[in-house]
Each structure stands twice: as structure tokens, then as C-alpha cells.
C-alpha angles and dihedrals in degrees: 000000000000122000117278119234115202119185145137120261123262120219112287097032099107091116091051091054090049093048093086113104108240139182103229089217102114138014125031091320089068090063094050093253115142131210088237091059093051092045092050089056090051093245092118119042126193092245090053093049116081134186136191116213136190115193089347093305119121109238100166136018139181133184127195120212120230141167113292126239093046095291119149130027096233133044120251105216145355108241106150114064129144140136150172092219114054095193090053090049093053092048091048091056091046093053100043111096096223121098100186131138118281116221120193119191118208138174113266091250096047096127093055096051112076096206094048092043090053092048093050095042093051091055093045092048091051093049091049091048088053091056106272127131128210110252107177146336118230140196115232115204133197120197121197129175094259088069090062132246107265117231117250109253091217095217097117140048118229122205138175116247118193095186111095089198090068091053091045091054092049091049089050092053093047095047094055087078110012135150091213110111095207094052091046091051094049091046091051093048103037110006138261094289091058091051091051091049090049090055091048092049091050093054094044090055089063113097092222120110118277087226090073093071113105136196112209119216139175115252089264092055103259110146113246102174148284134301113189120177111192145172130230117157083325134011112291140177096248098189141349119182141156125206114243098252092058099046120116096048099089094250092143086075092054091050093048093049091051092051090048093052092048093051093047089050087055090055102266114164093179132022126199123207141159146195138180115269088235092058094087097170092054093045089053090050091053092049092049092049093054099257109144121203106260100174142349127231135205118204121200128186140187113255 
């Protein structure tokens, strides 16, 4: 077997990255998105895009997503990873200096389709062989107007809150007993304050206005949770969460409906959202609000 060359791209090598034959069954390629589109938006940079070559032919590739417009010194997540040589793919992940999360998007029925199952499993197996561990599987939803705009229940009052400290405190309270796997992991590793800060950082990375963020309260002013409509490359439900003492009353639905109305009022014709499969109350809220499952996602992390 010829020697393997593993390296990042240099500017102008988009076509080289895209030269690898691929199956278009999972990942961004399954949605019709190209690496060139992501790179043109600044979400993939040459130094965050790596290839493995044998005899000058690309046999594995990986691209890490980062903030556009040159912001941030490190990428945020691996979300483009495919190959024709599994050994080369494993070695590529081992040699790259980044230890971010890996997110793999799949169709909802991926386990019942042999070709899609094989495509997903090969990527997951390579990531695990390189040292990663599965963290959580998630539902990804996509609302469009034909699914109907749910009526506001009218049980809660929603207000703007310009003080980040108020949001931080609410995140802290929610993360003390949360069903979200990412927040639980950060809390276990670094504490509840770190998990709250991670949530704040995530929302601040969104290019949508800070004024969209809402605190939800009962009519007498008791805080129930947060409803944060956002925008990434398309409108998204940035965050929905209920504080522990108000769980069990179905308020996640109220928060989701409010975020949906606010995004529609801003002109949204489709809204993307997601939740962990294990978060059954939130999944029920999405179903009730007319959000169908559009994709699934598997997240893997380094121990």
C-alpha cells in the first residue's frame, strides 16, 4: 500500500476536496449542500478542512465547521466526514489536532434502509476507531406553513430581558436537572456554571437579534423558562427550557409555540429545531405543535 499523505487544504483547493466520490446518503451531502457553499460562507476554512491522499488521490476528507467571517480561532464541530478508505479515514481523525464533537445527520428511517445504514455505520465506526464515543441521538424537525401555525395557549406572559445575568441564572437552574445530554456532560465535567455559560455562548453565536430572546412567566410573574427564537443559515428554535419547579405542566409546548409565532412574524417560511431522543416531553411538544421529524442526528465526542 502506498504511503498516506494527510494534510489540511490550502486556499484554492475546493475542487480537490470535492474530488472524492461520495454516496450522498448521510451528512450534509444528503441535503444537497456542497462543501463549496459552506466554504463560500466562511463556515469551512482551508485550515479546518483536511484530506488523506494516496498517490495524489483523495481517499478520505473531513471538514470542521466554525463561525463565519473569520471569527474564532478554533472550529466548533466536525460535520463533514467521508471516505473511500476506512483506514485512511481513521488515521486522518487521529492526526488532526481538533478534538471537537462530530455530528452526523441521517434520514429519519436510516436504520431501515440498508444502503443508508451502511453509509452511517461506516462513518460512526471510523470515528469510534479514532477514539470518539457516541453521546446522544437527536430528532431534527422542520416546520413549514403547511403544517399549520399552532394557536398560542395564553397561559404565560413573555417578556424581553436585556440582562444576560438573568438568562445565565435561568440556564443554571434548568441545567441542575436537565434531560439534555450535552448540558449533562458539561455539568458532570465542569460544573453547572460552565454548562450555563456554554448555553449562553451558543445563543450569542447566532446572528439573530438579542431582542428576540424571551423569558416566560406565569401571570403573577413567576419565571417558568426560556423561549429563544433564533436564526442561523435559516430560522431555528434556538432554545426551549422550563425550570424544574414548573415541569410537568406541558409548558414546553407554550414556549415552542411562542418561538414559532415570533419567527413567523419575522417572515420565516421554515423553522428548524431539534431535541434529544431521550427528551420525551420536548419531543411530544414538537409533535403537538406540528413539527415533523425531518432528520436524525448522532453526536459523538472525545472522552
